[in-house]
Every structure is written in C-alpha cells, then in structure tokens.
C-alpha positions in Angstrom: 71.0 27.2 211.5 70.8 30.0 214.5 68.1 32.4 215.5 70.2 35.3 214.0 71.0 33.7 210.9 66.9 33.0 210.1 66.5 36.3 211.2 68.2 37.5 208.3 66.6 35.6 205.8 63.1 38.0 206.9 62.6 41.2 204.8 62.3 43.8 207.3 60.7 46.5 204.8 56.7 45.7 204.4 56.9 46.3 200.9 59.0 43.6 200.6 57.1 41.1 202.8 54.4 41.6 200.5 56.5 41.1 197.1 57.5 37.8 198.8 54.7 36.1 198.9 51.6 36.7 201.0 50.6 38.0 204.0 46.9 39.5 205.1 47.1 42.2 203.2 47.7 40.4 199.6 44.8 37.9 200.7 42.3 40.5 201.5 42.9 41.9 198.1 42.9 38.5 196.2 39.5 38.0 198.4 38.1 41.3 197.0 39.2 40.8 193.5 37.5 37.6 193.4 34.1 38.6 195.3 34.3 41.5 191.7 34.3 39.3 189.7 31.4 37.0 191.3 29.8 39.8 191.7 29.6 41.0 188.1 29.1 37.8 187.0 26.0 37.5 188.9 24.8 40.8 186.9 26.0 40.1 183.3 23.8 36.8 184.5 20.8 38.8 185.4 20.6 41.0 182.7 20.5 37.9 180.0 18.1 36.5 182.2 15.8 40.0 182.6 16.1 40.1 178.6 15.1 36.4 178.0 12.9 36.7 180.6 10.6 40.1 179.5 9.0 38.6 176.6 7.2 36.2 178.5 6.5 38.7 181.0 5.1 41.5 178.4 2.8 38.4 177.0 1.5 37.0 180.1 0.7 40.7 181.3 -0.6 41.9 177.9 -2.9 38.9 177.9 -4.9 40.5 181.1 -4.6 44.0 179.2 -7.9 45.8 178.2 -7.3 47.7 174.6 -6.7 51.0 176.4 -3.6 49.9 178.7 -2.1 48.1 175.3 -2.1 51.4 173.1 -1.0 53.7 176.2 2.2 55.3 175.9 4.7 55.1 177.3 3.4 51.3 177.7 2.4 50.1 181.5 4.0 46.8 182.6 1.0 46.1 184.6 -2.6 46.6 183.4 -4.2 48.8 185.3 -7.4 47.0 185.1 -6.7 43.4 185.1 -9.6 41.3 183.0 -9.5 37.8 182.0 -12.1 38.4 178.7 -9.3 37.8 176.9 -8.9 34.1 177.1 -12.0 33.1 176.9 -12.7 35.4 173.4 -9.7 34.1 172.0 -10.9 30.4 172.8 -14.0 31.4 170.7 -12.9 33.3 168.3 -11.1 30.3 166.8 -12.0 26.0 167.3 -8.8 25.8 169.7 -10.8 22.8 170.4 -9.5 21.1 167.4 -5.9 22.8 167.1 -5.0 21.6 170.2 -6.5 18.1 169.7 -4.5 18.5 166.0 -1.1 19.7 168.0 -1.0 17.1 170.7 -1.1 14.2 168.5 1.2 15.4 165.2 3.9 16.5 167.6 3.6 13.4 170.0 3.6 10.9 166.8 6.3 13.3 164.9 8.3 13.4 167.9 8.4 9.9 168.6 9.4 8.1 164.8 12.0 11.0 164.8 13.6 9.3 168.1 13.1 6.0 167.2 14.4 6.4 163.2 17.3 8.5 165.5 18.2 5.8 167.8 17.9 3.2 165.5 19.8 5.4 162.5 22.6 6.1 165.1 23.5 2.4 166.4 23.5 1.1 163.2 26.1 3.3 162.5 27.8 2.3 165.6 27.7 -0.7 166.2 27.1 -2.4 162.7 29.9 -3.2 161.0 28.7 -3.6 156.8 30.4 -1.9 153.3 29.9 2.0 152.6 29.1 3.1 156.3 31.5 6.0 155.7 29.5 7.2 152.6 26.6 7.4 153.7 27.4 9.0 157.0 28.9 11.6 154.5 25.4 11.5 152.7 23.8 12.4 155.8 26.0 14.7 157.1 25.6 16.2 153.6 21.8 16.4 154.4 22.3 18.5 157.0 23.4 21.5 155.2 20.2 21.4 152.7 17.7 23.9 154.0 14.8 23.0 154.6 12.7 25.1 152.5 14.2 23.1 149.4 12.5 19.9 150.8 9.1 21.4 150.7 7.7 21.1 147.1 9.0 17.7 146.7 7.5 16.9 150.1 4.3 18.1 149.2 3.8 16.5 145.7 5.1 13.2 147.5 2.2 13.8 150.1 0.0 15.4 147.9 0.3 12.1 145.0 -0.7 10.1 148.0 -3.9 11.6 149.2 -2.4 12.6 152.3 -3.1 16.3 152.2 -5.3 17.2 155.2 -4.1 14.4 157.3 -2.3 12.8 160.4 0.3 11.3 158.0 0.7 13.8 156.2 1.2 16.7 158.8 3.6 13.9 160.6 5.7 11.8 158.3 8.0 14.0 155.9 9.3 14.9 159.2 9.4 11.8 160.7 13.8 11.7 159.2 16.0 14.2 160.6 19.8 14.1 160.3 20.0 16.3 163.0 19.0 13.5 165.4 20.5 10.9 164.1 24.5 12.3 164.2 23.6 13.7 167.8 22.9 10.6 169.0 25.7 8.8 167.0 28.6 11.4 168.4 27.2 10.2 171.8 27.3 6.9 171.0 30.8 6.4 170.4 31.7 7.9 173.7 29.9 5.1 175.8 32.3 2.6 177.7 33.8 0.5 175.1 34.1 -2.3 178.6 30.4 -2.4 178.4 29.2 -3.0 174.9 32.4 -5.3 175.2 31.1 -7.5 178.4 27.0 -7.4 177.0 28.7 -9.1 174.0 30.3 -11.7 176.1 27.0 -12.3 177.8 25.2 -12.8 174.5 23.2 -9.9 174.2 22.3 -9.5 170.5 21.6 -6.4 169.1 17.8 -5.5 169.8 18.7 -6.4 173.2 22.0 -4.4 173.7 20.4 -1.3 172.5 17.5 -1.3 174.9 19.2 -2.5 178.1 22.5 -1.0 177.7 22.3 1.9 175.3 19.3 3.6 175.7 20.3 3.5 179.6 23.4 4.7 178.9 22.4 6.9 176.6 19.3 8.3 178.3 20.3 12.4 178.8 20.8 12.7 175.5 18.2 10.9 174.0 15.5 12.8 176.2 17.6 16.0 175.1 16.8 15.5 171.6 13.1 14.5 172.2 12.5 17.5 174.2 14.0 19.7 170.9 12.2 17.8 168.1 9.4 18.3 170.9 9.6 21.9 170.8 10.8 22.2 166.9 7.3 20.1 166.1 5.2 22.3 168.2 5.7 25.8 167.4 5.7 24.2 163.4 4.1 26.2 161.6 4.8 26.4 157.2 4.3 22.5 156.5 0.7 22.7 159.3 -0.1 25.5 156.3 0.8 24.1 153.6 -0.9 20.6 153.8 -4.0 21.7 155.8 -6.3 23.8 154.3 -9.4 22.9 156.5 -10.5 24.2 160.6 -10.9 20.7 161.1 -6.9 19.9 160.7 -5.3 22.5 161.5 -2.5 23.0 164.4 -2.6 26.1 166.9 0.5 28.0 165.3 -1.5 27.8 162.4 -4.8 28.7 164.7 -3.2 31.8 166.3 -3.7 33.3 162.4 -6.8 33.2 162.9 -7.3 36.0 165.6 -5.5 38.1 163.5 -7.8 37.2 160.5 -10.7 37.5 162.7 -10.1 40.5 164.8 -7.9 42.9 162.1 -4.7 42.8 164.1 -6.7 45.3 167.0 -7.4 43.4 169.7 -3.7 42.5 171.2 -5.1 41.4 174.1 -7.4 38.6 172.7 -4.3 37.3 170.1 -1.6 37.2 173.4 -4.5 35.5 174.9 -4.7 32.7 172.1 -0.4 33.0 172.4 -0.7 32.0 175.6 -2.8 29.0 174.6 0.1 27.7 172.7 3.2 28.7 174.8 2.1 27.4 178.0 1.9 23.6 177.7 5.6 23.3 175.8 6.8 26.2 178.6 6.0 23.9 181.3 7.5 20.5 179.6 10.1 22.2 179.4 10.4 23.3 182.8 10.3 20.0 183.4 12.7 18.7 181.8 15.4 21.0 181.6 17.3 19.2 184.0 18.0 16.2 181.8 18.9 18.7 179.4 21.3 20.1 182.1 22.5 16.1 182.0 22.9 15.4 178.7 24.6 18.5 178.1 26.9 18.1 180.8 27.7 14.1 180.6 28.3 15.0 176.7 31.0 17.8 177.9 32.8 15.0 180.5 32.8 12.4 178.4 
C-alpha cells in the first residue's frame, strides 16, 4: 500500500477520529470517569464506616462524660470535663470480677465444644459413608429454621431436671451443638481438593489422622471464622444465662450490665456506658486480632 493510499484511510475530521477509536482526549475522559467512580466509592465507604463506628465512639465518649455533659442539648461529641470516675464506680456497683470469670469460662468452653461438634459432624457428612446420610443432613438443615425461642422451655426443663441451674454446665451444654457450624464447615469441606484426600487415603491415613493433618489445616481460615462468630455470640448472650442463673455468683457480663440499671435507676448513663465498655472491649480486641482470618476464610470460600 502506497503512502497516498494509506493517507485516505485516516479520517480528517477530529470528531471522526475520536469516534474511530481513541486519541488522548478519549483516554483522558475514560480516566476522569474512572477517577470519579473511585472517588464516589470511597465517599460511600466512608459514610458507611462512620455509621458503623459512630455508636462505638459515642459509647467510649459517654463513658468519660459527667451527667451534665450527657444531658446537654444539643448533644456534645467530646466531654467538656473528661473524668475517669465512671469506671471505678461501675466496677464497684456490681461484682464485675465474678461476671468476667463466668463470661470467660462459659464463652471459651461453649465455643470449644461447639467447634469440636461442628468439625466432627461436618467431617462425617463429607467423608464417611453411612446409611441415612441425606436424611440426617435434611434434618440438620430443617433445624436451622427452628427459632431459638422455641427451644428455651425444653432446654430449661432438661437443665432443671439434671440439677444444672446456677452451674457452668447449665449455661454451656445446651448451646454446644449448633447446626449452623456443622452446615458451614460441611459446605467448606466439600470444596477441598480431592487429590489431597485421595493421596492421604493411599498413604494409609485413618480418619483421625486425615482430619488432624489434612482437613483441618486446609480448613483453618473457615474454622477460625466460625470460632470467632461463635465466640462473639456466646460472649454477648443475655437471655439464656439470665434464665438458668439466679445468683450474682453465676451471672455473666451481659446480665451484669442490668445491675447498673437497677442500682442507678437508669439515671447515670456515664456509669452504664463505662460498664458497657467492660463488656465490649475484650471481644472487640479479639475481633480485631482475628479479622484477617475472617477475610481469608470468606475469600477462600469465594475463590473455591
């Protein structure tokens, strides 16, 4: 093709050249639209972050406020006269030492039992052949649809008949087997590489060895994710510990917060906020420490 013939193929009109595919102007326009989308996305994320973080900020800020700052209108975001007096007052208004011990024991024991049950049940549904497997799995799924409030009375009657009222057993054991954990881990174990499982089987690994050395290491992000979900739920559980305990010696932290309402007549909100910080701070620190495992578990499940 000669130079003259090639020149006829190039549009002379600038608008025509922009329509046929490019040029600096079009690139700048595309870049500007992309930057605008990114900026809009960051603005929306910032708004959502403020909505979620502001209650925590208000909780922490109010715990350092005096009564006059709390009942000031319009509300003040920062305490005018910060004080630490609310924390020792809240700690002394109720036996928070007992509450902390009870919450730690019941949360760790309950989470551990729930994890063990979920892992073994999920492994059995995935790797063990036995009659009635699909029927049992259907029953497991159906149990997810049963409201927790339906089980409160039967569980309470069972605990009372066993003499477990005001005991750690009464708080922990009724919630040690939850279908959600078994279902979540079962669905994850179905995505594990079959080649690795077959290689372990050919190597002569039994079920316990395969579970401990193959399945659990591959499932660690999902196991940790479920463990954190269970930990948060049991730490914040209010209704069941309230029902099965009636002494200050066995109360847990969420129930202990109600002592501040009762003692103070719902007047000193600075005291109540300080007591709430006692409940929220430990689980918040644990969540911040384990959030990378949650992200890894969710992303791993999404990729597979």
